[in-house]
N, C-alpha and C positions, 0 to 999 in steps of 0.2 A: 292459698293455691287450691284450685278446685280438684276434685277427685280424678277427673279425666286427665288433667295436666300432670298430676302426680303419677298416674299409671303410665302415661306417655314417657315420662322421665325414667321411671323404673325399667320400662321395656328397653329404652335406649341404652341404659346402663348395663342391663343384662346382656344385650347383644354386643356392646362394646367390650365387655370383660372377656367375651368368648371370641372376639374378632370375627363376628358373623356378618357384619355389615357388607363385607365384600361379596357375600352370596345373596344379598337382599336387593337385587335390582327390582324395579317395579314389576317387570315381567315375571320374575321368579316368585315374588310375593303374591301376585295375582294368581299364579298357578297353584301355589300352596293354599291360598284361600279357597280356591275351587275344590281342591282335594278335601280340605277340612269340611266344607259345606256338604260334600258328598258323603262324608262320614255321618253327618246328621241325617241325611236321607236314608242311609243304611239302617239306622235305628228303626225307622218306620216302614221300611221297604215292603214287608209282607203283611202289615196290619190292615185291618179294615178301618174305615174312617172313624167310627165311634171308638174302636179299640185304641186308637192313637191318643185318646184323652186319658187313658188309664195305664200309665207306665208303672212298672214295679220299681222298687228302690234301686236296683242295679241299672235298669234302663234310664231312670231319671239321673242317676250319677253320671252315666255315660253321656247323656244329653248335655248336662251341665259342663262336663269337660270339653266336649266338642264345641259348644257355644263359646266357651272361653277361648279355645283355639281360634275360632272364626273372628271373635272380637279382637284378639291380639293382632291377627294378620290384617284386619281392617284398619286398626290403629297404626300399624307399621306402614301400610300403604298410604294412608292419609298423611302421615308425617313426611313422607317423601315429597309431598306437594304442598305442605303447610296447610292442610285442610282440617278444619275443626269438625269432627264427626257430629257433635251436637248441633252445630249451626247447619251443617249439610242436611241433617235429618229434619230440622225445622223448615228449611227452605223446600225440601222435597215434599213434606207434608202440606205446606201451603200450596204448592203446585198441584198436588193431588186433590186438594179441596176444590180448586178451580176446574180440574179435568173431570171430577166426579161429584157434581152437585147432588145434594141429598135427593132433591125432587126427581132426578133422573136415575141415580145409581142405587137408591135404597132397595135392598133385597135382590140385587142383580149382580151376577159375576161377569157381566160383559165388559169388554175393554171399552175405554172411554170413546173410541172412534165408532163403536157400534151402539152407543146409547141413544 
């Protein structure tokens, strides 16, 4: 069993033991995911760009915790639709390679429609 599948099963067990699936409609999970992503943003909110590369130990711990929350909610939402996150990521990266060819996108932050 791969690690992602193992995590998925542990997450399902965790929620089942607490009878939380009743609260985990796709809408609710998507909303919770947004809240957790906002908590990541909050860590960096008033930092300058360069400063954001230099988190202290407490900030890094907080970031790790919030990334974990986001990851778990992503997995929970993906599970609702039987989506494999690794495969979804691979497909999206392949699409982005087509949308952002190196010869047009290198060094540019423009959206693919503006390249």
